[in-house]
Each structure stands twice: as structure tokens, then as C-alpha cells.
C-alpha angles and dihedrals in degrees: 000000000000115000119219126189115210118208106189129140095205107082094203092054092044091052093048091049091049091052093046093049095045092050089054097052101268127123115227108212138186123211094348133110108282141185095224139015117215105198135183109231093207100065121153116255098008126029121243089239091059090049090050091053090051091050093049098050097075091044093052092048091051093050091058096046 
């Protein structure tokens, strides 16, 4: 089963996504290793795009090592 982490500040949207994913054979997870991150790009404080860039940096560095 594929594990998907949902990063969404709106609780209603997050809950709907969890239900939709679970009903289609995916496992929504929090703070666990996952296969995919589904992230809102309009997060308060720091945009989802900025967070994606921060997540990618270590992966890019590892791929060139």
C-alpha cells in the first residue's frame, strides 16, 4: 500500500483528502516515511513551494554524491 503524507492547513480539506485516498487504496500518514507528499502551496507562514525546495535540496545533493 502506498503511503501519502498530506500537508494542508484547512482541516476540512485534509479530512476529505484522507477519506478519498483511503477509499482508493492509499494510506494517509503523518510524520512517517512516505512514498508521496501532497502539499498545499498556500500555507500560512511559508509557502508550500518554499517547503518543497527545502525538501528537494538534500535529495539533489545525495544524487550527485
